[in-house]
N, C-alpha and C positions, 0 to 999 in steps of 0.2 A: 465366890463375887465375880458374879459376871459384870462390868460395864459398856454400856451404849448410850449414842446420841449423836445428834445431828450437829454438825459447828455448818455456819452458814459463813461465808465470805462475800462481803458487802465494800463499796466505796466506788469513786470515781472511774469513768472510763481512763485505761492507763495507767495505773495506778502502781500495775503489777499483779492484781489479785489470780490470773492464771497461772505465774511464774509460781506463783507462792504455793496455791494448790498443787501443784506440780512437784515441788520442791515436798510437800507434805506425804504427797499420796506415793510418789517414788513413781508414776507414770508418765508420760506424754498426755497427760487427760483432756487437754484446754490446748486449741491453737493460740499461738504466742507471735505476734510481730508488734514492730514498734507504731502499728496504726492504731488509736481507739476503734473502740464498735468493735471489736475484733469478736471477742463472745457475744451471741447474739440470743442463745438459749442457756438454760440453768442447767447445768452439766454433774452428776455427780461423781463421786472416787470414792470406793468404799477401802477402808484401812481396817486390817483384821488380825487379832494374833488370838492366842488360848483363852485370856480374858475379857478381852474389851473386842467391841467394832464403830472404828469412826465414821460416818458417814457425812463427808465432804463437800458443799454446795458451793460451786463457784457461777456467779451471777454475770451479766451484762453491768456496766457501767451505768448508773445513774446517770440520768439525760435532764437535763436541766429544763430544758424545752422543747420538747419533741416535736419535730416538723412531719412525721409520719406518723400511721399508724402502728406500723410495726415498730417506731419507736415507742409507742404507747404499751405495745405489748411488752414489752422486752422491759419497760419498767414496773410492769405489773409479774414480772418475773420475781425482781427485786421485792416488792412488796410483800409476795408470799412466803419472802425467809423470815420476815419479820412475825411471822404467826407459828413456824414451825420450830423455831430454833433452839436446841436448848443449851449452844454457847455461840453466841457471835461473835464476828471478827471485822472491824471495820476500819479498812486499809487506808491510810493517806503516804502523800511521798511529800519532802520538802517544800516543793515548790509551788506546791498549791496552794490557792488564796480563798478562804471559806469569809461569805458576807457574817457579820452578825445576825443578822434574821433568816440564816437560811433553813428551811425547816430540817431540815435530817437533825438538828440538834433537839427538838421537840423527840422527833419519833425515837432517838437515841434514848431519851431521857426517860418514857415511857416502857422501855423495853423491862422485862421482870426477869428474863433470862441472865447470866453472866456474860457481862460484855467489854472487849478486851479492845484495845488502843493500838493496833498494828503501825507503825513507821517503817514503810518501806524504802529501800535506796540508801539506806545508810551512810554505804560506800560513798555516794556522791553529797555529803553531807558534812560538814565540821561539827566537833563534838558538841559547842555553846548553841548549833544550830539546833540541834536535837534536842538540849537540854531545854530550849525556849519552847519548841514544840510541843513537847510535854504539857509543861506548866501551862501552855495556850489551852489545850485539848481538854487535860483535866480540869481547869476553872469552868468550863462550861460542861462538861460531862461527866458524872462518876462511874468513869470506868473501872472496872473490879483490878485488871491488869492492865500495864503499857509494855510493850514491846518493840523495842528497836531491833531491825533485821535487814537484810540481804537477801532476797530469794531467790535471787539471780546466784547468790556464791553459796547460798545454805547457811549464811551466818545465823547465829541462834533461832534457824527454824526447828532445830531438833527441840532445844529451851522449850519453845512455843509448842511443842505437841506434846511436851511434859505438863505444862500447865494445862492445855486442853484434855488430856486425861484426868487429870485433878479434879477437873471441875463437871466431867459429863457422869450424868446418875447412873446408877442401877438400872440393868436394862434387859432385855433379850435380843438375839442374835435376828437382824432385821433381814440380811440378804446370807444366800450361803459363802459362806468363810472364804473360799476361792474367788466368788466374784470381785471384778474391779470396779465396776458402774453399772448403772440401771442403763444405757446406749446401749442397740445394737452394734455391731460392727461398720455396718453401712451407715450409720452416723458420722463415726468418726472419718469414714473415706469420702463424704462429701464436706468436714469440716477441714483434713488437708487439703482437697480441692480450693476449698473456699482462700486459706491460708496463700495456697501458691498465684491466688488471682489478686489477691493482696498485697506477696513481695513483687509481681511482677508486672503491675500495672499502676497507673497513677490516676493521681485528683479524686473523681468521683465513680470511676470505672466499679473500684472493687464493692464500693458502697450500692451501689443499683443491681450487686448480681445476687444468686441465689441459685444453691446446686441441690438438684437432687439425684439420688442414685436410682436409677430406672429400673437394672438388674443388678444381681452380683450370685453370679454362679461359680460353683467349682465344676472345673472340665473332666468331664467323665474319663478321659484319655491320659489324661498326663496332669504332672503335679502346678497346676495353673487354676486360678481364680478370673473369670472374665465379668468385667465390670462395665455397666455404658451409664452414663451420668449425661443430666441433663444441666447444662447452665443458663438461667433465663435473664434477663436485661429488662433495663424497664425503657429504651430507646432503641430504634433502629440502628443510630451511628454509633451506640454501644456494641450493638452489635459486631460491626465492620471493626471497629479499634479492638476488640476481643481477639477476632479472627486474625487479622493482619494480613499486609500485603503478603498474599500468594498462600495464606495460612500458616506463615512462620510464626507468628507470635502464640497460637493456640498447640502448634504441634510442642513449640518450647512448654508452653505449659501441662501439658500432658506428659510430657518426658517427664519435668520436674515433678507433677504430682506422684505419678507411676512408681520413680523411685523412693518417695517417703511413703507411698503405700507399700509398696513389699517391706521395707523394714517396718511396717507399722505392724503387717499379716505374717508376715515373715514366710511367703510365700509368693511366688510368681506372677504376676500381672499383667494382663492384657488391657488396656484402659482406652474404653471408647468415646469422646466428649462430642456431646452438639449443642447447640447455641439456640434458643426461642425467645422472640422476642414478646413479652405481654405487659402491654402498655402499665407505667404507673401502679405495679405490683405491689408496691410496698403501702399504698392505701387501698388496696384489695381485698375484700374481707374473706372472699372463699380462697384467694392466694395464698393468704397467710394463715390459712387454717390448713392449709395441704402441706404448706412450710412449718408446722408446727408451732406456732404462734400465738394458739387457742390451747389453753387448758380443756 
């Protein structure tokens, strides 16, 4: 008997969905920072063994009031997960507050697939708080399982994986057994660069940037990958901040990104970064299509 299924991870921004996926998949699949809206796309991570294949899907956080067409597209990625899940993981953390009339309750109640409540960051909560959370949520939504975890410290994540295996159906092999994701390497390169922007710059800058890998070539004369990427920003002032005085800021960004890319692809990298201004790209349908925000 071979089991296989799609396990979709949803929840608000910054509750630890990407950290959880990395813990379950065992690879650095999604970029992780302490800033919300880090994940912008639906990212698939695949775990295969002889008798099973689990296809995890990490989604952007649910944005209550989208300000841009980009955020509306991100919410559409989340909506798609309600349609194709074999198991759904709804992730919360202790400090979150949900209003009684939040539309998420109705959406969760309508789900026909096994629905798990995953309470993350339990290392930051007292036992009594966790018990209160379990009761509050289970009084409102009929969860099949409730699992308190710490994704960061991998506490209870093995138990969560066992429960997932118990609940996925018999099914075929959807992807080659040695495949880890449906995204190409250049996608993860762009995500790594974007992660470094999130870590190196403050306020609006990270949220105004999108990274496109223009070329990704193996050098024919030596073991080196040559990568050229363009960072798009929404205004000229953002370009100046990104580059910094005398180019110092973008130089530091390039060094940080190159080191992480080398670690990720396990090869030496020559990284070239350019910055371009595209006014108000977050509301530009053509640019959003180019950046992969439309199915």
